[in-house]
N, C-alpha and C positions, 0 to 999 in steps of 0.2 A: 546843812541842816543842823539847827541848834538842839539843845536838850529837850525843850518843850515840844518842838516839831517831831523829834524822833520818837518820843514817848507817845504822842498823839497818833503817829503813823503806825507804831507797833500795836497800839490798842485797837486802831481801826481794822487792822488786818486780822486781829484775833489770834490767840494762842491756845484757847481752851475749847474750841468748837468740837462737837461730838464727831464730826466728819474727819477731823484731823487725826493722823496716826503718829505714833512714836512718843517718846517721853518729852516733857516740856522743854528740856534744855535743847533737844534736837529741833523743836519747832521754833524756839527763839533763834538758834543758830541759822536756820533756814530763812527766817524773816530778815535777819540782818544781812545775810548773803544776798538776798533779793534786792535790798535797798542799795547795796554796794554795786551790784551788777546793773541796776537801773540808773546809776549815776546820782542817786539822791544822797548817798553818803560818799563824799569825795575822799580821795587819798589824803592822808594826813589829818583827817577829822578826829577830834578827841571824843571818845565815848564816855558816858557817865560811869562813875565808879560802881563796883559790884553792889554795894549796899544801896546806893542811890537808885540804881535801875531796878533792883529787886523790890524796894519799897514802892516805887512809882508804878510798877506793873503788878504788884501784889504777888510776887514770886519769892521763893526761897533764895537766899543768897548763894547757896550751893548750886542752884539751877543756873543762875547767871554766871557764876564762876566756871562751871563746866562748859557752858556754851562759849564763853570767851576762850577757854583753853582749846576747845575743838577748832575754833576759827584761827587761833594762833598757830596750831599745828598745820593747818591747811595753807597758811600764809596770808589769809585774808586780813588778819589783825596782827598788830605788833605791840609789845609791851616796852615802854621806855622807862627806865629806872628813875623813880622819883617824880615821874610826870603822869603816868597812867596808861590807859589802853587807847590805841589809835587805829584807824583804818590804815592798812599797810600802804606805804608810799612806794613799795617796790613793784616794779612792772616786769612781768614775764617777757623776756626778750624773744623776739621772733626773727627768723631768717627770711629775708626777702630776696628773691632771685632777681638779678639784673638782666637776665636774658629772656625773661618771660613777660609778655605784655598782657596785663590784666587790670581790671578795675579794682578799686579798694573794696567794694562790696563783694565781688566775686572772690577776691583773695581771702577776706575774712570768713566768708561762708565755707571755703575749702578747708579752713582751719577749725571748723565747728563753732565759730563765734558768730554772734549776732551783730551785723553791721548797722549803723545808723548815721544819719547826717543831720546836723542842726544848721539851718540856713542863717548865715550872718548878714548877707546882703545879696540881692538879686536884681539885675537890671538888663534890659535890652536897649542897646544904644549903638552909636557909631563907634567903630574901633579907633583906638589910639594909633598914632603913627607907628609905634613899635608893634602893636597887634596887627595892623595892616600888613607890615613887612613880614612878620612871622607866619601869618595865615594866608598870605598871598591874596589879599582882598582889596577892593576899591574902598575909598573912604565913605561911600554911601551904602555899603553892604552891612546890615546890622549884625551884631553879635550878642549872644547871651553871655553875660559876665556874672559868674556865680561864685560867691565866697561861702565855704561851708566848713564847719567843725566836724571832722570825721571821728566816729566812736566805734568801739568794739566791746560788746557786753557792758555798755555804759561808760567805758573808760575812754577819755579823749586821747587820740593818738596823733592827729595831724590837723593842720589848718590848710585848706586847699582853695586856691583861686583857679577856676577853669574858665577858659574863654573859647566858645564854640560858635562858628557861623550859624545863624538862625536857619539858613537854607538847608542845613544838614539835619535839623531837628524837626522841622514841620510843626505839627500841633503839639509836640512834646517840649516846646521851648520854655515851659514853665519851670524847669529845673528840679522837679520832684523825682525822687528815686535815683537809680543809677543812670548817669549820663551815657555810659557805654551801652546799657540795655536800650535806652531811647535811640541812640545812633544806630544800633543793630536793627531795631524795629523799623527804622526808616531806610534800611538798606545801605547804611554808611558806617559799617563797623571798621574801626581802625585795625590795621594789620601789621604795622611796623611803627617804631618810634625811636627818636633820639633823645636820650636823657643825659642831663648834666647834674652832678652832685657836688655840693659845696658845703663845707663845715661852717656853721654860723652859731651865734648865740641869740637867745630869744629876748626881745624887749619885754617890758613889764606887762603890756596888754596881751601879747601872745602867750607869755608864760602863765598869766592868770587863767586864760582859756584852756590851757593844757595841764593845769594843776601842777606846775613845776615852779621852781624859783626863778626870779628874774635873772637873766644872764646864763641860764642853763644851756648846755649844748644842744644843737639840733642839726638836722640835715635839710638843706634847701635843695629840693629836686625840681628841676625845670624839664618839662617834657613837651616835645613837639611830635604829634602823632599824625600818621598819613593813611590814606586809603590805598587800595590796590592800584589805582591810577596815579598815585603819587601826590594827589591834592592833600594839603594840610587840613585836617578835620578838627584838631584840638590843640590848644596850648594851655598847659597847667603849670602852676608855680605853687609848690607845697612845702610846708615846714613840718617835718616829722620829728617827734620826740627822740632825742639822742639816746635815751635810756631804754628805749623800747625796740629798736631795730638793729639788726646786723644785716647789711647788704652784702650779698655774696655773688661771685661770678666765676665761671669755669674758664680757665686759661689753658691754651695749648701752644706748644712751641711752633714757631713759624717755619714755613718751608725753606726759608732762606738761611736758617741757622744750622 
């Protein structure tokens, strides 16, 4: 979002309505926070200077300065010496259990975050030879192949490719919403999975979608999920931001030691 779009959006949302409570700097801080959470203000975005924004919004410079300072204190904004004020590029790290099988949506909701998905591509087609092998399918059994950008509170966290046999999805093969919810609704909820984690770096296209630098570290997670009867129901290949996740597992000493 450039300067012109930012000012237009702040004016559209209004800061002086009679129904709004609290001082002006609080209203401005809340409006900027909403734009960040909605993903309209991306991490690393430069904000207008205090005087520039104050004049454009017809506010006092102290109002803008106080709003900026409040957002810096909360970690939403950061000041770079000699460069100005930016949307913080820091991401609050999250611990992700390696022994609990859950969907991205359910995991984010359990943390009090708002999950979202931006569909990058979606197709129903014949499986590739690798997909046929992993899913235990014949070459004529169609699969839903779904590429999505996964977000929490508007922040992009992962790029996910999910491949699911259409026979397990029924009328929910459109790929909207949580795939695990759709599978459960059709009586095909995954109950166990095997995951493989690999450290990788992001190419330019993936890095741009995740708002990080090209070559930034990431975790490639490949998951094969099964039903109670051991049939494979899902194969996913996901790239998670390396600066956002800590994956943890509980270890116990073996009986033979």
